[in-house]
C-alpha positions as CSV (number, residue, x, y, z in Angstrom):
1,M,0.0,0.0,0.0
2,R,1.3,3.4,-0.7
3,E,0.3,6.8,0.7
4,Q,0.1,9.4,-2.0
5,L,0.0,12.6,0.1
6,G,3.2,12.1,2.1
7,D,4.1,10.8,5.5
8,R,1.9,12.5,8.1
9,G,1.8,9.9,10.9
10,Q,-0.8,10.4,13.6
11,E,-2.2,13.9,13.1
12,P,-5.1,15.9,14.3
13,D,-8.1,15.6,12.2
14,R,-8.1,19.3,11.3
15,D,-5.1,21.6,10.7
16,Q,-4.6,25.0,12.1
17,R,-6.9,26.5,9.5
18,G,-9.8,24.2,10.3
19,L,-9.4,22.1,7.1
20,L,-10.0,18.4,7.1
21,R,-6.9,16.2,6.7
22,I,-7.7,13.8,3.9
23,G,-5.6,11.8,1.4
24,L,-5.5,8.9,-1.0
25,A,-4.1,5.5,-0.4
26,E,-3.8,2.6,-2.8
27,V,-4.4,-1.1,-2.0
28,Y,-1.6,-3.4,-3.2
29,N,-2.3,-6.9,-1.8
30,P,-5.3,-9.2,-1.3
31,S,-5.4,-9.2,2.5
32,M,-8.7,-7.2,2.5
33,Q,-10.6,-9.2,-0.1
34,P,-13.6,-9.3,-0.7
35,T,-14.0,-5.7,0.6
36,L,-11.0,-4.2,-1.1
37,Y,-9.0,-5.5,-4.1
38,P,-5.5,-4.6,-5.4
39,G,-5.8,-1.4,-7.4
40,D,-8.6,0.0,-5.3
41,Q,-7.9,3.5,-3.9
42,L,-9.1,4.7,-0.5
43,V,-10.0,8.2,0.5
44,V,-8.7,8.4,4.0
45,R,-9.1,10.8,6.9
46,Y,-6.0,11.4,9.0
47,G,-6.5,11.4,12.8
48,A,-10.2,10.4,12.6
49,P,-11.6,8.5,15.6
50,V,-11.5,4.7,15.1
51,R,-14.3,2.4,16.1
52,P,-14.4,-1.4,15.9
53,G,-15.2,-2.4,12.3
54,D,-13.5,0.6,10.7
55,V,-11.0,0.1,7.9
56,V,-7.8,1.8,8.9
57,V,-4.3,2.6,7.6
58,V,-1.6,1.6,10.1
59,R,2.1,1.5,10.1
60,H,3.4,-2.1,10.3
61,P,4.7,-2.6,13.9
62,F,7.9,-4.3,12.7
63,R,8.5,-2.2,9.5
64,Q,7.2,1.3,10.2
65,D,8.0,2.5,6.8
66,L,5.3,0.1,5.5
67,L,1.7,1.3,5.5
68,I,-1.0,-1.5,5.6
69,V,-4.8,-1.5,5.3
70,K,-6.6,-3.6,7.9
71,R,-9.9,-3.7,9.8
72,A,-9.9,-2.5,13.4
73,V,-11.5,-5.4,15.2
74,E,-11.4,-4.5,18.8
75,R,-9.7,-2.2,21.3
76,R,-7.2,-4.0,23.6
77,E,-4.8,-3.0,26.2
78,G,-2.0,-1.1,24.3
79,G,-3.9,-0.4,21.1
80,W,-6.0,-2.0,18.3
81,W,-6.3,-5.6,17.2
82,V,-6.5,-5.5,13.4
83,K,-7.3,-8.1,10.9
84,G,-7.6,-8.4,7.1
85,D,-11.0,-9.6,5.7
86,N,-9.3,-12.4,3.8
87,P,-8.9,-15.3,6.3
88,Y,-6.1,-16.9,4.1
89,V,-3.7,-13.9,4.5
90,E,-2.3,-13.5,8.0
91,N,-0.3,-10.3,7.8
92,D,-2.3,-8.8,10.7
93,S,-2.5,-8.9,14.5
94,R,-2.4,-12.7,14.5
95,E,1.2,-12.2,13.3
96,F,2.4,-9.0,15.0
97,G,0.0,-8.5,17.9
98,V,-1.7,-5.3,19.0
99,V,-1.0,-2.1,17.0
100,P,-0.3,0.9,19.3
101,D,-2.5,4.0,18.8
102,E,0.4,6.0,17.6
103,L,0.8,3.7,14.6
104,V,-2.8,4.2,13.4
105,V,-2.5,6.8,10.6
106,A,-5.9,7.2,9.1
107,R,-9.4,5.8,8.8
108,A,-10.8,4.9,5.4
109,W,-13.8,6.8,4.3
110,L,-14.5,5.8,0.6
111,R,-13.3,3.1,-1.8
112,L,-12.7,4.1,-5.4
113,R,-12.5,1.1,-7.7
114,P,-10.6,1.7,-11.0
115,R,-12.4,1.3,-14.2
116,P,-11.8,-2.1,-15.8
117,G,-9.5,-1.8,-18.7
118,A,-8.8,1.8,-18.1
119,G,-5.2,1.5,-19.2
120,R,-6.1,-0.6,-22.3
121,R,-7.5,0.7,-25.5
122,G,-10.9,-0.4,-26.7
123,Q,-14.5,0.2,-26.2
124,R,-16.6,-0.9,-23.2
125,S,-20.3,-1.5,-23.5
126,V,-22.5,1.2,-22.2
127,A,-24.0,-1.3,-19.7
128,G,-20.6,-2.2,-18.4
129,L,-19.7,1.5,-17.9
130,V,-23.0,2.1,-16.1
131,F,-22.4,-0.9,-13.8
132,W,-18.9,0.3,-13.0
133,A,-20.1,3.9,-12.4
134,V,-22.7,2.7,-9.9
135,S,-20.3,0.4,-8.0
136,A,-17.0,2.3,-8.2
137,V,-17.5,4.5,-5.2
138,R,-18.6,2.9,-2.0
139,P,-18.3,3.9,1.7
140,V,-15.9,1.8,3.7
141,G,-17.2,1.3,7.2
142,S,-18.2,-1.0,9.9
143,R,-21.5,-2.1,8.2
144,S,-19.8,-4.2,5.6
145,W,-17.7,-5.8,8.4
146,R,-20.8,-6.8,10.3
147,R,-22.1,-8.6,7.2
148,L,-18.8,-10.5,6.8
149,R,-18.7,-11.5,10.5
150,S,-22.2,-12.9,10.3
151,A,-21.5,-14.9,7.1
152,P,-20.9,-18.7,7.6
153,A,-17.3,-19.3,8.5
154,D,-17.0,-22.9,7.3
155,R,-16.4,-22.2,3.6
156,S,-13.5,-24.5,2.9
157,A,-11.4,-24.0,-0.2
158,S,-12.6,-27.3,-1.7
159,R,-16.2,-26.3,-1.1
160,R,-15.6,-23.0,-2.9
161,L,-13.8,-24.7,-5.8
162,R,-16.7,-27.2,-6.3
163,A,-19.2,-24.3,-6.4
164,R,-17.5,-22.7,-9.4
């Protein structure tokens, strides 16, 4: 994941002039699928209060030059327990423990999905473009997380492969 507006760390949510501190971040790995996919961009708000279920940008506790996108699951002593939505990728608190508050950089506000084939030449159908336009911008919040948590957890890989 890369941060496009520079390295701000934990900052107040408004600057001295009263402006909101927002920025863009890009998702690079599949740890947050099915909520976020590689190539998705996030509109983030620096210093925003975090609640359980929010998608957050945090500094990796062992490599603080690396920014990662995870879901804040719960508040624990010493910080936040964060997890990816993809149960098969474990680059989260199961691997590195609680993330201290000072390493929480921003809270995701909106997901911007890139247009399919945007870099390639060629025409897309009108229906395809309309579908993309309707689904490209989505709020990223705790509601989608609640739906994921309530989904049946016993979806084994073999079961998913047979369903295709």
